[in-house]
N, C-alpha and C positions, 0 to 999 in steps of 0.2 A: 199416504201408499203403505206405510208398514200398519196403521190402523184397519185398512181395508183388507191387508193379507191375514192379520189377526182374525178379523169376522169370517173371512173365507174358511180360514183353518177351523174355526168352531161350527162351521155349518157341514163341512165335509167330513166323509167317515174316515178313520185312522188309515187303511188301506191306500185310500186315494193320498192321503198327505205324504206317504212314503214315496208313491210315486211320482208327486209333483217335486219331491226333492230330487229326483233323478232327471226327470223329463225336462224341467226348467232350465238347469245348467247345460243339458244337452242341446236344446233348442238355441241358448245363447251361444254356444260353441259354434253350432252351425251356422248361425247368422254372422258369427265374426268371420269364420271362414269363406262364407260367401261373399262377404263385403269386401274381404282382403283380394279374394279373386277378381271382383268387378273392378276394385280400385286399379289392379295391376293391369287389366285389360286395357282398362281406359287411358292409363299413364303409357302403356306400351303403344296404342295407337297414336297417342299425342307425341311421343318421342318419335315414330315413324315418319309422322307428317314434317316435324320439325326438320328432321335428318333429311329428308327429300327436298323440302322447302328450301333449306339453305344450302344444300348441296354438301353436307357433312360427311366424313368418311364413315362407312359401315362400323368401325371398331369404335368410335365415339358412341354410336348408338347401342352396341353390344355391351360396352362396359357400363353404360347408363342403365340399362334394362337389368343387368345382373344387379347392379348396385340397388337400384329401387327394389327389385324381388327380394333380394336379401333383407333390406329394411322392412318390407311391407310383410312378408311371410313371417319374419322372425318377430315382430311385433304382435301380429297376429297369435303366434304360437305361444308366446308370453303372457298375452292377455287372456288366451283361452285357457292356459295353465292356472292363471289367476283367478278366473271363473270356477274352475274345478276345486280351489282351495288350496293350490300350492303358493307357497308363499316367495315373493321376489327375492326376500332376503336369504333364504335357503338356495335358490337357484344362484344367486350370484355368489355365495359362499363356495358352492360346489364348482361353479365355474372357475373362480380364482385358485380355488384348491387344486384343480386338474391342471390348470395354466402352470401352476408353480411346479407340481411335479414333473410337468412335462418339460420346463425349463430347466430343472435340476438335471433331468434324464439325457436331456439334449448336451448340455454342457459336460457332463460327466462323459458321454461317449465321443465328444468332439475330437479328441486326440487321435483317438483307434480310427474314426471314420475319416479325418483327415490322412491318417497313415495309409489306409486303404485306396482312399481316392487318388493320392499321389502314387502309389504302385501302380494303381490302373493307367494312370498319364504315363508312367516309365514304360509299361509294356506297350501300351497304343502308339505312342510316338517314337518306342525303340531308341531313346537317347543314349542309353548304355546297356550293355549286358555283362553277364558273370565274364570275368576275365579283362574286361577294358580297365584301362587307368583313368580315374577321374580326380578332378580336385572341386572341393566345396570350399566356395568364396563365401566370408562375410560381409564383406564389402568391397569396392574396387582398389583401395588403397594398399591393402597388405594382404601377403598370399595366406590362403586357407590350409585345409586338410587335403592330402594327396595320398592317394591309395588305389590298390586294384581290388574291384569289385568281386568278392567270393560267392555271394549269394543274393538272391532277389526274392522274398517272399511277402506276403499280403501286408505285414506290418512293418517290417525292419529291411534294410538294405545292408548286408555286413560286407564291410571293407577291412582290407589288411595293411 
């Protein structure tokens, strides 16, 4: 195969070789996308027949279709990028780097987000308002902190 390609390059003009270096990967990517689409359609019909044949709930078919679509189209994307010259190692490094930064950002904002969520729960359930007396218990065995609520904002509840 490699020798045939070398013979072909020797016979073609240089401008055509440049175009072949663009057209061949484009055709390969188009074939990958077409194959992924056809495979997904075929498996979708198979899932529909199995679901109706065995009387499975619609949620099972929906989850299975989405998982297969993610796997098939994700694989087609990675394969297409590989055909265009993108390294899988570079993609994996970028993905894990973004995931690590996202995890750190999530944990850094966790305490603030939990306080905001708890404040929204206090406002929506109307458990207490400023002026009410409340007691914060650590466990059921001993008494906790007791006081009058002075203020409720998005981050803190101030007690006296």
